[in-house]
C-alpha positions in Angstrom: 145.6 46.6 162.6 142.9 45.8 165.1 140.1 43.3 164.8 139.5 40.1 162.8 141.3 41.4 159.7 144.6 41.8 161.5 147.7 40.1 159.9 150.2 39.1 162.4 153.1 39.1 159.9 152.5 42.5 158.4 155.2 45.1 158.5 154.3 48.6 159.5 154.2 51.2 156.8 156.5 53.6 158.7 159.0 50.8 158.9 158.8 50.2 155.2 159.7 53.9 154.6 162.6 53.6 157.1 164.0 50.4 155.4 163.5 51.6 151.8 165.0 55.0 151.2 163.9 54.9 147.5 160.3 53.8 148.4 158.6 57.0 147.4 160.5 57.2 144.1 159.6 53.6 143.2 155.9 53.8 144.1 154.9 57.2 142.8 154.4 58.1 139.2 153.3 61.1 137.1 151.2 60.3 134.1 149.0 62.5 131.9 149.0 65.4 134.4 148.2 63.2 137.4 150.5 62.2 140.3 149.9 58.7 141.8 151.4 57.7 145.1 151.2 54.1 146.4 154.0 54.5 148.9 151.5 54.4 151.8 150.4 50.9 150.9 152.0 47.6 152.0 153.3 46.9 148.5 157.0 46.2 148.6 159.5 44.9 146.1 158.8 41.2 146.9 155.0 41.7 146.6 155.3 43.6 143.3 157.5 40.9 141.9 154.9 38.3 143.0 152.1 40.2 141.4 154.1 40.8 138.2 154.6 37.0 138.0 150.9 36.5 138.6 150.0 38.9 135.8 152.3 36.9 133.5 150.6 33.7 134.5 147.2 35.2 133.9 148.4 36.3 130.4 147.8 39.9 131.2 149.8 41.2 128.2 147.8 39.1 125.8 144.5 40.1 127.4 145.5 43.8 127.1 146.6 43.3 123.5 143.2 41.6 122.7 141.4 44.6 124.2 143.2 47.1 122.1 143.1 44.9 119.0 139.3 44.8 119.1 139.2 41.1 119.7 136.5 39.3 121.7 137.1 40.0 125.4 133.5 39.6 126.5 133.1 35.9 125.8 129.8 35.4 127.5 128.2 37.8 125.0 130.6 37.1 122.1 131.7 40.8 121.8 134.8 43.0 121.8 134.9 45.9 124.2 135.2 48.8 121.8 135.2 51.8 124.2 138.9 52.4 123.6 138.1 52.8 119.9 136.3 56.0 120.8 139.7 57.3 121.9 141.5 56.2 118.7 142.8 52.8 119.8 141.5 49.4 118.7 140.8 47.6 115.5 141.0 50.0 112.5 137.4 49.2 111.5 136.2 50.0 115.1 138.2 53.3 115.1 136.8 54.3 111.7 133.2 53.5 112.8 133.7 55.4 116.1 135.1 58.4 114.1 132.1 58.4 111.8 129.6 58.3 114.7 131.5 61.1 116.4 131.2 63.2 113.3 127.5 62.6 113.3 127.3 63.6 116.9 129.3 66.7 116.2 127.0 67.6 113.4 124.0 67.5 115.7 125.9 69.5 118.4 126.6 72.1 115.7 123.0 72.1 114.6 121.8 72.8 118.1 124.3 75.6 118.5 123.3 77.0 115.1 119.7 77.3 116.2 118.1 74.4 114.4 116.1 73.6 117.5 115.4 77.2 118.2 116.5 78.8 121.5 117.9 76.1 123.7 118.6 76.9 127.4 118.4 73.5 129.0 118.8 69.7 128.5 117.0 67.0 130.3 119.2 63.9 130.1 117.2 60.7 130.7 119.0 57.4 131.3 120.0 55.1 134.1 123.2 53.5 135.3 126.0 53.8 132.7 123.6 55.8 130.5 123.7 58.6 132.9 126.5 58.4 135.6 129.4 59.2 133.2 127.8 62.3 131.6 126.6 63.5 135.0 130.1 63.3 136.4 131.5 65.2 133.4 129.0 68.0 133.6 129.2 68.3 137.4 133.0 68.3 137.4 133.7 70.6 134.4 130.5 72.6 134.0 130.4 74.6 137.2 131.6 77.8 135.4 131.8 76.9 131.8 128.5 75.1 131.0 126.5 76.9 128.4 123.3 75.0 129.1 121.5 73.9 132.2 121.7 70.1 132.1 119.5 68.1 134.4 119.8 64.3 134.9 116.9 62.0 135.4 117.2 58.2 136.2 114.9 57.2 138.9 111.4 56.1 138.0 110.1 57.8 141.1 107.8 60.6 140.1 109.4 63.0 142.6 112.7 62.6 140.8 111.0 63.7 137.5 109.4 66.7 139.2 112.8 67.8 140.7 114.6 67.4 137.4 112.3 69.5 135.3 111.6 72.2 137.9 114.3 74.7 136.7 113.8 73.9 133.0 111.6 75.8 130.5 109.9 73.2 128.2 109.9 75.7 125.3 113.7 75.8 125.3 114.6 72.3 126.6 116.0 69.4 124.6 115.4 65.9 125.9 118.3 63.5 125.4 117.2 59.9 125.9 120.0 57.4 126.4 119.4 53.6 126.4 121.6 51.0 124.9 118.6 48.8 123.9 116.0 51.5 124.0 114.0 49.1 126.1 115.0 50.1 129.6 111.7 50.3 131.6 112.7 53.3 133.8 114.1 55.3 130.9 111.1 54.7 128.7 108.7 55.6 131.5 110.6 58.9 132.1 110.6 59.6 128.3 106.8 59.3 128.2 106.6 61.7 131.2 108.9 64.1 129.4 106.7 64.0 126.3 103.6 64.7 128.4 105.5 67.5 130.2 106.2 69.1 126.7 102.6 68.6 125.5 101.2 70.1 128.6 103.3 73.2 128.0 101.9 73.6 124.5 104.8 72.1 122.5 103.1 71.2 119.2 105.7 68.5 118.3 107.1 67.1 121.5 108.9 64.3 119.8 110.8 67.0 117.8 112.5 68.0 121.1 113.9 64.5 121.6 117.4 63.2 120.8 117.9 59.4 121.1 121.2 57.8 121.9 121.3 54.0 121.5 122.9 50.9 120.1 119.4 50.0 118.7 118.6 53.0 116.5 115.7 51.2 114.8 114.0 50.8 118.1 114.4 54.5 118.9 112.8 55.4 115.5 109.9 53.1 116.3 109.6 55.0 119.6 108.9 58.2 117.6 112.4 59.8 117.4 113.3 61.0 113.9 116.2 59.1 112.4 118.2 62.4 112.0 118.1 62.8 115.7 119.2 59.3 116.7 122.9 58.9 117.6 124.1 55.3 117.5 126.9 53.7 119.4 128.3 50.2 119.2 127.1 46.9 120.8 130.7 46.5 122.1 130.4 49.6 124.4 129.1 48.7 127.8 127.1 51.4 129.6 129.7 52.0 132.3 132.3 52.5 129.6 130.2 54.6 127.3 130.7 58.3 128.2 133.3 58.6 125.4 130.7 57.7 122.8 127.4 59.4 121.7 126.3 58.8 125.3 128.3 61.9 126.1 126.0 64.1 123.9 124.6 66.1 126.8 128.2 66.8 128.1 129.3 67.9 124.7 126.3 70.2 124.4 127.0 71.7 127.8 130.8 71.9 127.7 131.4 72.5 124.0 132.9 70.2 121.4 136.5 71.3 122.1 136.2 70.1 125.7 134.7 66.8 124.6 137.7 66.2 122.2 140.1 67.1 125.0 138.4 64.6 127.2 139.1 61.9 124.6 142.7 63.0 124.2 143.4 62.7 127.9 141.9 59.2 128.0 144.0 58.3 124.9 147.2 59.4 126.8 146.3 57.0 129.6 145.5 54.3 127.1 149.0 54.6 125.7 150.6 54.4 129.1 148.5 51.4 130.0 149.3 49.7 126.8 153.1 50.2 126.7 154.4 50.8 130.3 156.2 47.9 131.9 154.3 46.0 134.5 156.1 47.4 137.6 155.5 51.0 136.5 152.1 50.6 134.9 149.8 52.7 137.1 146.5 50.9 136.4 148.2 47.5 136.9 149.9 48.7 140.0 146.6 49.9 141.4 145.2 46.4 140.7 148.1 44.9 142.6 147.2 46.9 145.6 143.5 46.1 145.2 144.3 42.3 145.1 146.7 42.6 148.1 144.1 44.1 150.4 141.1 42.1 149.2 142.8 38.7 149.1 145.6 38.8 151.7 144.1 41.2 154.2 140.4 40.3 153.8 139.3 43.9 153.1 135.7 43.9 151.8 135.5 47.6 151.1 137.6 50.4 149.6 136.9 54.0 150.4 137.3 56.8 147.8 137.3 60.4 149.0 137.3 63.3 146.6 139.0 66.3 148.2 137.4 68.6 145.6 133.7 69.4 145.4 133.8 69.2 141.6 134.6 65.5 141.9 131.8 64.7 144.4 130.1 62.3 141.9 133.3 60.3 141.4 132.6 57.7 144.1 129.2 57.0 142.7 130.6 56.6 139.2 133.2 54.2 140.5 130.7 52.2 142.3 129.1 51.1 139.1 132.3 50.8 137.1 134.0 48.6 139.7 131.2 46.6 141.3 129.2 45.9 138.1 132.3 44.9 136.2 134.0 42.7 138.8 131.4 41.8 141.3 131.4 38.3 140.0 131.7 34.8 141.5 132.4 32.9 138.2 135.4 33.1 135.9 135.1 34.0 132.2 135.1 30.2 131.6 132.1 29.7 133.9 133.9 28.2 136.8 133.9 29.3 140.5 136.4 32.1 141.0 137.6 30.6 144.3 138.8 33.9 145.8 137.4 37.2 146.7 136.6 39.5 143.7 135.5 43.1 143.9 135.3 44.9 147.2 132.4 47.3 147.9 133.4 50.7 146.6 132.1 53.6 148.7 133.2 57.1 149.6 132.4 60.7 149.9 133.7 64.2 149.7 136.4 65.7 151.9 136.3 67.4 154.3 132.6 66.4 154.9 133.6 62.7 155.3 136.1 63.5 158.0 133.3 64.5 160.2 131.1 61.5 159.3 133.0 58.2 158.6 136.7 58.7 159.4 136.2 57.6 163.0 135.9 54.1 161.7 138.8 54.5 159.3 141.2 55.5 162.0 140.0 53.4 165.0 137.5 50.9 163.8 138.1 47.1 163.8 137.7 46.9 160.0 140.7 47.7 157.8 139.6 49.9 154.9 142.1 50.9 152.2 141.5 54.6 151.4 142.0 56.5 148.2 142.3 60.3 148.3 141.7 62.2 145.0 142.6 65.8 145.0 143.4 68.6 142.6 146.4 70.9 143.0 144.8 74.0 141.5 141.5 75.1 142.9 138.6 76.7 141.0 136.7 78.6 143.7 136.2 82.3 143.8 137.0 82.4 147.5 140.3 83.0 149.2 142.9 80.6 147.7 143.9 79.6 151.2 140.6 77.7 151.4 141.9 75.3 148.7 145.2 75.1 150.5 143.5 74.0 153.7 141.5 71.4 151.7 144.6 69.9 150.3 146.4 69.9 153.7 143.4 68.1 155.2 143.7 65.3 152.5 147.4 64.9 153.0 147.1 65.0 156.8 144.5 62.2 156.8 146.8 60.0 154.8 149.7 60.7 157.1 147.6 60.1 160.2 146.2 56.8 158.9 149.7 55.6 158.3 151.5 56.9 161.4 148.8 56.7 164.1 149.4 58.0 167.6 149.9 55.7 170.6 148.1 56.3 173.9 147.7 54.5 177.1 144.0 55.4 176.9 142.7 53.0 174.3 139.9 55.4 173.4 142.5 57.9 172.3 144.9 55.3 170.7 145.4 55.5 166.9 146.9 52.2 165.8 148.1 53.6 162.4 149.5 51.3 159.8 146.4 51.9 157.7 146.9 52.2 154.0 146.0 55.0 151.6 146.7 56.0 148.0 146.8 59.6 146.9 145.9 60.7 143.4 146.7 64.4 142.7 145.6 66.0 139.5 147.5 69.1 138.3 144.2 70.7 137.5 140.7 69.6 136.8 140.1 70.1 133.1 138.8 67.8 130.3 142.1 66.3 129.5 143.1 65.3 133.1 139.6 64.1 133.9 139.6 62.0 130.8 142.9 60.5 131.8 141.6 59.8 135.4 138.5 58.0 134.2 140.5 55.9 131.7 142.9 55.0 134.6 140.0 53.6 136.6 138.7 51.7 133.6 142.0 50.1 133.0 142.5 49.4 136.7 139.1 47.6 136.6 140.2 45.6 133.5 143.6 44.7 135.2 141.8 43.4 138.3 139.5 41.3 136.1 142.5 39.7 134.3 144.2 38.9 137.6 140.9 37.3 138.8 140.0 35.6 135.5 136.6 37.2 135.3 134.8 38.9 132.5 134.4 42.6 133.4 132.1 43.4 130.4 128.9 41.5 131.2 126.5 42.1 134.0 124.0 39.3 134.2 123.6 39.9 138.0 121.4 42.9 137.4 118.8 41.0 135.3 116.9 38.8 137.8 115.5 41.6 139.9 114.4 43.6 136.8 112.7 40.5 135.4 110.8 39.9 138.6 109.7 43.6 138.8 108.3 43.3 135.2 106.5 40.1 136.1 105.0 41.7 139.2 104.0 44.8 137.3 102.2 42.5 134.8 100.3 40.9 137.6 102.2 37.7 137.6 102.3 37.2 141.4 103.1 33.5 141.4 102.2 31.2 144.3 106.0 30.4 144.6 106.7 34.0 145.6 107.8 34.2 149.2 105.4 35.2 152.0 107.3 38.3 152.9 107.2 39.8 149.3 103.5 38.9 148.9 102.7 40.7 152.2 104.7 43.7 151.2 102.7 43.9 147.9 99.5 43.6 149.7 100.3 46.2 152.4 101.5 48.7 149.8 98.4 48.2 147.8 100.3 47.7 144.5 
């Protein structure tokens, strides 16, 4: 491994395979229709034993039990994290409440399908961050052929984004789903007002009657003009980036059908059971966290690349960026003390094979070591020659092999050092059940990392300061203490 991140005492991956005949069997697992392979990482028996001991010292089992018992695991906000209750786990009262809210959501889905809103051909989903990324991933991944409605997603306050989102929609047959936990998010409310004006301009007599509100503050949504019968609540204990299982998934349920939404929950519940009951050395989210900690802390890796070798999963890296970086991009422990070690790396990625022709030069020969994750699907879904999907998979597998093996050359420009780690995650097929299990895997991996680090993955105070300053500037509060650069930019832009 070249460059400043080189470890002089590291064993080569190909040597680990030669020395450990059972390596593949010990480091690969099949769970919930997904095959996970960590054999091309530097995890070995001694390292796994070390991390298992660290998990015990961090009271991982107790923290996991607290999550599934509905206890307070978000101490800074005094809340439980109740997203697992949406999948049938958690405190009984949380599960009962989630079930009741899901029944309310289903009733509204049934009403739309029964024609209560007239002809509906499209949905404009307005939200930002966790209020949009999850449903957008679901619809893009699962709705290429099966979606019954044209769902468009709008998050950016940029007017060009609004124009692009509504371009293919007919206002006379479009529902607008507005998602905001507090129903006070500036970008979301601005886009909702633009949507109402878009409906009015098209002659819709009751534009508010085309709106569905999804929020943890239903009273605020009613004040904003949405009828109470069209407000879908979800709990305060559900963070945005963990919320697609709740009423936040309304647009996905409308587009994909209720049965698909239920199957999504069932797949996540299967991963929940694995995470809850599998022993530490064979627990796939925990094992993934071990590899994450190894490369961030011992190897100094500041990024992790995720490459979806399936066009249907093209939004997965973007979804994971928020899940992982907003959850664990912290510098303080849950007790308010300095962490004292690196926390979350930068999550980035792309789609194979496009990325091979854009960024893989650095991965193979650059001076930075970047752990790579390949996500692929065994069964394709294209209408083209099946050999195209075969070639796609072979490209993914070849990249992992090449990163590990390398190829020596006397010409340094053509020398591949190899010994570069990768993980492969192979889904049997891409359907609601396996996608639900995959997303739940990433959630639990994020939680496991947080426990090992001692941080709270369920708050996100780091996003507040910039928003507060933007509001203050919008209100004309340009204080003398504002730096000269920012004052100059405001003046030059004329805003």
